[in-house]
C-alpha positions in Angstrom: 0.0 0.0 0.0 1.3 3.5 -0.9 2.6 5.7 2.0 2.2 9.5 2.2 4.8 10.7 4.7 7.9 9.4 3.0 8.9 7.6 6.2 8.9 10.8 8.3 6.3 9.6 10.7 6.8 6.9 13.3 3.7 5.2 11.9 3.1 4.9 8.1 0.3 7.1 6.6 -1.6 4.9 4.2 -2.9 6.2 0.9 -6.0 4.9 -1.0 -6.9 4.0 -3.8 -3.8 2.5 -5.5 -2.5 4.6 -8.3 -4.0 7.9 -7.1 -2.3 10.6 -5.0 -3.3 14.1 -3.8 -1.6 17.2 -5.4 2.1 17.4 -4.5 3.1 19.1 -1.2 6.1 18.8 1.2 5.3 16.5 4.1 6.4 17.7 7.5 5.3 16.0 10.8 5.6 19.3 12.6 4.9 22.9 11.8 7.6 25.1 10.3 8.3 28.8 10.1 6.3 30.5 7.3 7.8 32.4 4.4 7.3 35.7 6.4 9.6 34.3 9.1 7.5 36.1 11.7 7.2 33.1 14.0 9.4 30.1 14.5 7.6 27.1 16.0 10.9 25.3 16.6 12.3 28.0 18.9 12.8 27.0 22.6 11.8 29.9 24.9 10.2 28.1 27.9 12.3 27.1 30.9 12.3 23.4 31.8 11.2 21.9 35.0 13.7 20.4 37.5 11.6 17.3 38.2 13.9 14.2 38.5 11.1 11.7 38.6 10.2 9.5 35.6 6.9 11.3 35.3 6.0 14.8 36.6 3.2 15.4 39.1 1.0 18.3 39.9 1.3 20.7 41.6 5.0 20.2 42.2 5.9 20.5 38.5 5.6 24.0 37.1 4.5 22.6 33.7 1.5 21.2 35.5 0.6 24.3 37.6 -2.9 24.2 36.2 -3.3 20.5 37.0 -2.7 17.3 35.0 -3.4 17.5 31.3 -3.6 13.8 30.5 -4.9 10.6 31.9 -3.9 7.1 30.8 -6.6 7.4 28.1 -5.4 10.8 26.8 -6.8 14.3 27.3 -8.8 14.7 30.5 -12.2 15.4 28.9 -14.2 15.4 32.1 -12.5 18.6 33.4 -12.7 20.1 29.9 -16.5 19.7 29.7 -17.0 21.2 33.2 -15.5 24.5 32.1 -17.0 27.1 29.8 -13.7 27.5 28.0 -10.8 25.0 27.6 -7.8 25.5 29.9 -4.3 25.9 28.4 -2.2 22.8 27.9 1.5 23.0 28.5 3.6 19.9 28.0 7.1 19.3 29.5 9.7 20.4 27.0 13.2 19.8 25.7 14.8 21.6 28.6 12.9 19.7 31.3 14.8 17.2 33.5 12.0 14.6 33.5 12.4 11.5 31.3 11.0 10.9 27.8 8.4 8.6 29.4 6.8 11.5 31.3 3.0 11.4 31.1 3.1 15.1 30.3 4.7 14.4 26.9 2.0 13.3 24.4 1.5 15.6 21.5 5.2 16.1 21.0 5.6 12.4 20.4 3.7 12.8 17.1 1.5 10.4 15.2 1.1 7.0 16.9 -2.2 5.8 15.3 -2.7 4.1 11.9 -4.5 6.5 9.6 -5.3 6.4 5.9 -5.7 9.3 3.5 -8.4 8.3 1.0 -10.5 9.8 -1.8 -14.0 10.5 -0.7 -17.1 10.5 -2.9 -17.8 14.3 -2.7 -15.3 16.0 -0.5 -12.0 15.4 -2.3 -9.5 13.7 0.0 -10.2 12.7 3.6 -8.7 10.8 6.5 -10.0 7.6 8.2 -9.0 5.5 11.1 -7.5 2.1 10.4 -7.8 1.1 14.1 -10.3 1.9 16.9 -9.5 5.2 18.6 -10.7 5.6 22.2 -12.3 8.9 23.3 -9.7 11.5 24.4 -6.9 10.0 22.4 -4.4 12.3 20.6 -4.9 11.6 16.9 -2.6 14.0 15.0 -1.4 17.6 14.7 -2.6 20.1 12.2 0.9 21.0 11.0 2.0 23.5 8.4 3.6 26.9 7.9 3.1 29.2 11.0 2.2 32.6 9.6 1.7 36.1 10.9 -1.7 37.6 10.4 -0.7 39.8 7.5 0.7 37.0 5.5 -2.2 34.7 6.3 -4.7 37.3 5.0 -2.6 38.0 1.9 -2.6 34.3 1.0 -6.2 33.7 1.6 -7.3 36.7 -0.4 -5.1 35.6 -3.3 -6.9 32.2 -3.6 -9.2 31.6 -6.5 -12.9 30.7 -5.7 -12.3 27.0 -6.7 -9.1 26.5 -4.8 -9.2 24.6 -1.5 -8.4 26.6 1.6 -6.1 25.0 4.2 -5.3 28.1 6.3 -6.7 27.8 9.8 -7.0 30.7 12.3 -7.1 29.7 15.9 -8.0 32.4 18.4 -7.5 31.9 22.2 -9.5 34.3 24.4 -7.5 35.1 27.6 -9.0 35.9 31.0 -8.0 39.6 30.6 -9.8 40.1 27.3 -6.8 39.7 25.0 -7.0 37.4 22.1 -4.0 35.3 20.9 -4.1 34.3 17.2 -2.3 31.5 15.5 -2.4 31.0 11.7 -1.2 27.7 10.2 -1.1 27.0 6.4 -0.4 23.4 5.3 -1.0 24.2 1.6 2.7 23.8 0.6 4.1 22.2 3.8 2.0 20.0 6.0 1.1 16.6 7.4 -1.8 14.2 7.4 -3.9 16.8 9.3 -4.3 18.9 6.1 -6.7 16.2 4.7 -9.2 16.2 7.6 -12.6 17.3 6.4 -15.1 19.5 8.3 -18.2 18.1 9.9 -21.0 19.8 11.7 -21.1 16.8 14.0 -17.3 16.0 14.3 -15.5 13.2 16.0 -12.4 15.2 16.6 -11.7 18.6 18.3 -8.7 20.9 18.3 -6.7 22.0 21.3 -3.7 24.3 21.2 -0.8 22.5 23.1 2.4 24.4 24.0 5.7 22.6 24.4 8.8 24.7 23.8 7.3 28.2 23.3 4.1 30.2 23.1 3.6 29.0 19.5 1.2 26.1 20.0 0.9 22.8 18.3 -2.7 22.5 17.0 -3.5 19.0 18.4 -6.6 17.0 17.4 -8.1 14.7 19.9 -11.0 12.1 19.7 -14.2 13.6 20.9 -15.9 10.2 20.9 -14.9 6.5 20.6 -14.1 6.1 16.9 -14.3 2.8 15.0 -11.8 1.4 12.5 -12.8 2.6 9.0 -14.6 5.7 10.2 -13.8 9.0 8.6 -12.1 11.6 10.9 -13.4 15.2 11.0 -13.5 18.3 13.1 -15.5 21.5 13.2 -13.5 24.2 11.3 -15.3 26.9 13.3 -13.9 25.6 16.7 -17.3 25.3 18.3 -16.7 21.8 19.6 -15.9 21.9 23.4 -16.3 25.7 23.5 -19.1 28.3 23.9 -20.7 29.0 20.5 -20.1 32.7 21.1 -16.3 32.1 21.2 -16.3 31.3 17.5 -15.5 34.1 15.1 -17.7 32.6 12.4 -20.0 35.1 10.8 -23.5 34.7 9.4 -23.0 36.7 6.2 -25.5 38.4 4.1 -26.8 36.6 1.0 -24.3 38.4 -1.2 -21.5 37.0 0.9 -22.7 33.4 0.2 -20.9 33.5 -3.2 -17.6 33.2 -1.4 -18.7 30.4 0.9 -18.2 26.8 0.1 -20.9 24.1 0.5 -20.7 21.6 3.3 -21.1 17.9 2.3 -20.7 16.4 5.8 -24.2 14.9 5.6 -24.9 15.2 9.3 -28.4 15.9 10.7 -27.4 19.4 11.8 -25.5 20.3 8.7 -25.3 24.1 8.2 -25.1 23.7 4.4 -22.0 25.9 4.2 -18.5 25.5 5.6 -17.7 27.9 8.5 -16.9 31.4 7.4 -14.5 33.9 9.0 -14.8 37.2 7.2 -11.9 38.7 9.1 -9.5 36.8 6.9 -11.0 38.5 3.8 -10.7 42.0 5.2 -7.6 44.3 5.6 -7.2 45.7 9.1 -7.5 49.5 9.1 -4.2 51.2 9.4 -3.5 53.8 12.1 -3.6 57.4 11.0 
């Protein structure tokens, strides 16, 4: 069976059907600095913990000052569902004294599940599980070029109406009212995550996970138990496990629908169109 990652992943990424392949791109298991070089996701700016145990424990470990991130099954979903907004996730990093087997090292280990990129009937390429995936499990990262806001807007505004858009904008609302933005574009450089389709009733959800710096890894976790053969999807608007009001998706006027793309997820609650973020199509006003 054909393999997509070129051996760069710990687990092969299968490709189906035989003899077909998606348009060429550079496979990278992790995000890289974008062409604007505004942000470097590989930079190490966080200090490491001094824990000498094989696995760190809260609250002694500064990386776990907000409590444990993971259980033996994966992300602690019970705590996540009890809060109106998701708490930040910080993993132990390359400067930490704990071992590689520390339970607070999960997303940084990369892909560990058998996935397949396949051609769907109506949505282009998609991703499905080749093994059962328990709820809460880390599935994959959404990796690509990490861009500044100006370059992200420039690229998305330069796209033709029939071109697929891979650029994702993740906004984290802080307790003091500030908003942190992360833009990732896997169009030219990316991983298996770039082939995940949208669903209005997804089985994955995205969590920004920080390891070495404030530039997060956009990690996708299983929202439910997933069966082998099931297509993987997430809500592009970010509504899953968050207040609906936290999404920046707009409900545009009818004339704006010409720029929107139809949704083919087929769920009972399908919104008919893919999520829309008009801020990516506007130029911020310059200061006088």
